[in-house]
C-alpha positions in Angstrom: 0.0 0.0 0.0 2.8 2.4 1.0 4.7 1.6 -2.2 1.7 2.4 -4.4 1.2 5.7 -2.6 4.8 6.7 -3.0 5.0 5.8 -6.7 1.6 6.9 -7.9 0.9 10.1 -6.0 -0.4 13.0 -8.1 -1.3 16.6 -7.5 -4.6 17.3 -5.7 -7.4 18.9 -7.8 -7.9 22.6 -7.6 -11.5 23.4 -6.7 -13.4 26.5 -8.0 -13.2 29.4 -5.5 -16.0 31.8 -4.6 -15.5 35.3 -5.9 -15.6 38.1 -3.4 -18.6 40.4 -3.6 -17.1 43.5 -2.0 -14.3 45.6 -3.3 -11.0 45.5 -1.4 -11.9 42.4 0.5 -9.2 40.5 -1.4 -6.3 41.9 -3.5 -4.2 39.7 -5.8 -0.6 40.8 -6.6 2.4 39.5 -8.6 5.6 40.6 -10.2 6.6 40.5 -13.9 10.2 40.5 -15.0 11.3 42.5 -18.0 14.9 43.0 -17.0 16.3 42.0 -20.4 14.7 45.2 -21.9 14.3 48.3 -19.8 11.3 50.5 -20.4 11.5 54.2 -21.6 11.8 55.1 -17.9 14.6 52.5 -17.4 12.2 50.3 -15.3 12.7 46.5 -15.3 9.8 45.1 -13.3 6.1 45.4 -13.2 3.8 44.8 -10.2 0.1 44.4 -10.6 -2.7 44.7 -8.0 -6.1 43.2 -8.9 -9.3 43.6 -6.9 -11.0 40.2 -6.7 -14.6 41.5 -6.7 -14.3 43.9 -9.7 -11.1 42.5 -11.4 -10.0 46.1 -11.7 -6.2 46.2 -12.1 -3.5 48.7 -11.2 0.0 48.6 -12.8 3.2 50.0 -11.2 6.8 49.9 -12.6 9.8 49.1 -10.5 13.6 49.4 -10.8 14.0 46.4 -8.5 11.8 43.8 -6.8 12.5 45.4 -3.4 10.2 48.3 -4.3 7.1 46.0 -4.4 6.0 46.6 -0.8 6.4 50.4 -1.2 4.2 50.3 -4.3 1.6 48.4 -2.3 1.6 51.0 0.4 1.0 53.7 -2.3 -1.8 51.6 -3.8 -3.3 51.0 -0.4 -3.4 54.6 0.6 -5.0 55.7 -2.7 -7.7 53.0 -3.0 -8.7 53.0 0.6 -9.2 56.8 0.5 -11.3 56.8 -2.6 -13.4 53.7 -1.8 -13.8 54.5 1.9 -13.0 50.8 2.5 -10.1 48.9 4.0 -8.0 46.2 2.3 -8.7 42.9 4.2 -6.4 40.4 2.4 -3.4 40.6 0.2 -2.6 37.3 -1.8 0.8 36.9 -3.3 3.3 34.3 -4.3 5.7 32.9 -1.8 8.5 35.5 -2.4 10.4 37.8 -0.2 9.2 41.0 -1.9 6.3 41.6 0.4 7.9 40.1 3.6 7.3 42.6 6.4 5.3 41.0 9.2 5.5 44.1 11.4 3.8 46.2 8.7 0.9 43.7 8.0 0.4 43.2 11.8 0.1 47.0 12.4 -2.4 47.5 9.5 -4.4 44.4 10.2 -4.1 43.1 6.7 -3.9 39.3 6.3 -1.0 38.4 3.9 -1.8 35.2 2.2 0.9 33.3 0.3 0.5 30.4 -2.2 1.9 27.0 -1.4 5.4 26.3 -2.8 5.3 25.8 -6.6 1.6 26.2 -6.7 0.8 29.3 -8.9 -2.8 28.0 -9.4 -3.7 29.4 -5.9 -3.2 32.9 -7.3 -4.8 32.1 -10.7 -6.5 35.5 -11.0 -3.1 37.3 -11.2 -1.5 34.5 -13.2 -4.1 34.8 -16.0 -4.1 38.6 -15.9 -0.3 38.9 -16.2 -0.3 36.4 -19.0 -2.9 38.3 -20.9 -1.1 41.6 -20.3 2.2 40.2 -21.6 0.5 38.6 -24.7 -1.1 41.9 -25.5 2.2 43.8 -25.1 3.9 41.3 -27.5 1.1 41.5 -30.1 0.9 45.3 -30.0 4.6 45.9 -30.3 4.9 43.3 -33.1 1.8 44.5 -35.0 2.6 48.2 -34.9 6.3 47.9 -35.4 7.6 49.6 -32.3 10.7 48.5 -30.5 10.7 46.5 -27.3 11.7 49.5 -25.2 8.0 50.7 -25.5 6.8 47.7 -23.5 6.0 49.9 -20.4 3.7 52.3 -22.3 2.2 49.3 -24.1 1.4 47.5 -20.8 -0.3 50.6 -19.4 -2.5 50.9 -22.5 -3.3 47.1 -22.3 -4.3 47.4 -18.7 -6.4 50.5 -19.5 -8.2 48.6 -22.2 -8.7 45.4 -20.1 -10.2 47.5 -17.3 -12.9 48.6 -19.8 -13.5 45.2 -21.3 -16.2 42.8 -20.0 -15.1 39.3 -18.9 -17.0 36.0 -18.8 -17.8 36.2 -15.1 -19.6 39.5 -15.3 -21.6 41.4 -17.9 -20.2 44.7 -16.6 -16.7 45.9 -17.1 -14.2 46.1 -14.2 -14.4 49.9 -14.6 -18.1 49.9 -14.0 -17.8 47.7 -10.9 -14.9 49.8 -9.6 -16.0 53.3 -10.4 -19.8 52.8 -10.5 -20.2 54.4 -13.8 -20.0 53.5 -17.5 -16.7 54.2 -19.2 -16.3 56.7 -22.1 -15.0 55.1 -25.3 -15.3 58.1 -27.6 -11.6 59.2 -27.1 -10.0 55.8 -27.6 -7.4 55.7 -30.5 -5.5 53.0 -32.3 -2.3 52.5 -30.3 0.9 53.2 -32.1 -0.5 55.4 -34.8 1.0 58.6 -36.0 -0.3 61.9 -34.7 0.3 65.6 -35.2 0.4 67.5 -31.8 -0.2 71.2 -31.5 2.5 73.0 -29.7 1.6 74.8 -26.5 1.5 78.6 -26.4 4.9 79.3 -24.9 6.6 77.0 -27.4 4.7 78.0 -30.5 6.0 80.6 -33.0 3.9 83.2 -34.7 5.1 82.0 -38.1 5.9 78.5 -39.3 4.7 75.0 -38.3 2.4 74.8 -35.2 2.6 71.1 -34.7 5.1 68.3 -34.4 5.1 64.7 -35.6 4.5 62.1 -32.8 3.5 58.5 -32.1 0.4 57.9 -29.9 1.6 55.6 -27.0 -1.1 55.9 -24.3 -3.5 57.8 -22.1 -2.7 60.1 -19.2 -3.8 58.8 -15.8 -6.4 61.1 -14.1 -6.4 63.5 -17.0 -8.2 63.8 -20.3 -5.0 63.8 -22.4 -2.8 61.6 -24.5 0.8 60.5 -24.1 2.8 61.0 -27.3 6.3 60.1 -28.3 8.1 62.9 -30.3 9.6 61.8 -33.6 10.9 65.1 -35.0 12.5 67.8 -32.9 12.3 71.5 -33.2 13.5 74.6 -31.3 11.2 73.9 -28.3 10.8 70.1 -28.2 13.5 67.4 -28.5 13.2 64.1 -30.3 12.5 61.0 -28.2 10.6 63.0 -25.6 7.2 61.8 -24.2 4.8 64.7 -24.0 1.1 65.0 -22.9 -1.5 66.8 -24.8 -5.2 66.8 -25.7 -4.7 68.8 -28.9 -3.7 66.2 -31.5 -4.8 64.9 -34.9 -4.5 61.2 -35.3 -3.8 59.3 -38.5 -5.1 55.8 -37.4 -4.1 54.2 -40.7 -0.4 55.3 -40.6 2.2 53.7 -38.4 5.9 54.2 -37.7 8.2 51.3 -38.5 6.5 48.6 -40.5 3.2 48.6 -42.4 0.2 46.8 -41.3 -0.1 43.1 -42.3 -2.7 43.7 -45.0 -0.6 46.4 -46.5 2.5 44.2 -46.3 0.9 41.5 -48.5 -0.2 44.1 -51.1 3.2 45.8 -51.1 5.0 42.5 -51.3 3.1 41.3 -54.4 3.5 44.7 -56.1 7.2 44.8 -55.3 7.7 41.3 -56.8 5.9 42.2 -60.0 8.0 45.4 -60.3 11.2 43.4 -59.8 10.2 40.9 -62.4 9.6 43.7 -65.0 12.9 45.3 -64.1 14.8 42.1 -64.6 13.1 40.7 -67.7 12.0 44.0 -69.4 8.3 43.6 -68.7 6.0 40.7 -67.8 5.3 39.8 -71.5 9.0 39.5 -72.4 9.8 36.6 -70.1 11.1 33.8 -72.5 9.6 30.4 -72.6 11.6 27.4 -71.4 13.7 25.9 -74.2 13.1 22.2 -75.0 16.0 20.0 -76.2 15.8 18.7 -79.8 18.4 16.0 -79.3 17.3 12.5 -80.1 17.1 10.2 -77.1 19.0 6.9 -77.1 19.5 4.1 -74.7 22.6 4.1 -72.5 25.1 1.3 -73.0 26.2 -0.7 -69.9 28.5 -3.1 -71.8 28.1 -6.4 -73.6 26.7 -8.2 -70.5 23.5 -6.1 -70.5 20.9 -5.6 -73.2 18.7 -2.5 -72.7 15.6 -1.3 -74.6 14.3 2.2 -74.6 10.5 2.2 -74.4 8.5 5.4 -74.3 5.0 5.6 -72.9 3.0 5.0 -69.8 3.3 1.8 -67.8 0.0 0.4 -69.1 0.9 1.2 -72.7 4.2 -0.5 -72.3 2.7 -3.7 -70.8 0.1 -3.9 -73.6 2.7 -3.5 -76.3 5.2 -6.1 -74.9 
């Protein structure tokens, strides 16, 4: 009996958990590692905080993992003030980033940790982080921006997910969290080109009044856009990130690579053009030349006798 148990033991099944009905009763948190490619602000890590009841998500960027607890304190102070509620439970993986028993004891927050090598116990955060990273990868690849934009991309992905319904609720996380319907009228295609109007102190009386930029996200707590400057002038330097509400967006134009449907069209047109350049036009391509030399059987010496028979297999059998 003991031998069977030792050799056949498997993982215990994970049962469905009941979702919290009140905001801030349970907060999920986890870290993502992007140390191979620093963001525009030279950050290398991401920490997410997800409310279990609404699934509303906050994203913070870190230089090192040691900053995770400090970001949680900032998050706690903000959401508890706005919601007039207290965080009851914080659920994280079994890491040392949040280890501070004195702090949690003084605040009364229960710090739950998953069992060793059991990320399923924090599945809400596991799925959210996977979705965010997949969106970041897809957006950067599709719109042709470099990996250094992953920070701005993740903020935009989180912004969109907070305003997208999920299978557990007909309402969006934004509605459950803010108690109002989100406004979608100002959403733009991420990564598109935009012309931004210069502000009064930086604008000249004569000459151009705008600069060429890339739309990279939305400003938190403000009705404005975040834009990456492509061309510098006397007042704005290239590679700067500026915030403005006065912008004209070209949502069919992108920076580095064309969109996939345009790539197919351009590729076929380019191939046809190259063929005309090489052969002097599509109609001047010569036909394949056929040999006029008479075929004859190859000789293998006096020990072999070989017959050359032309035709299909059935025709050959019927003739011989």
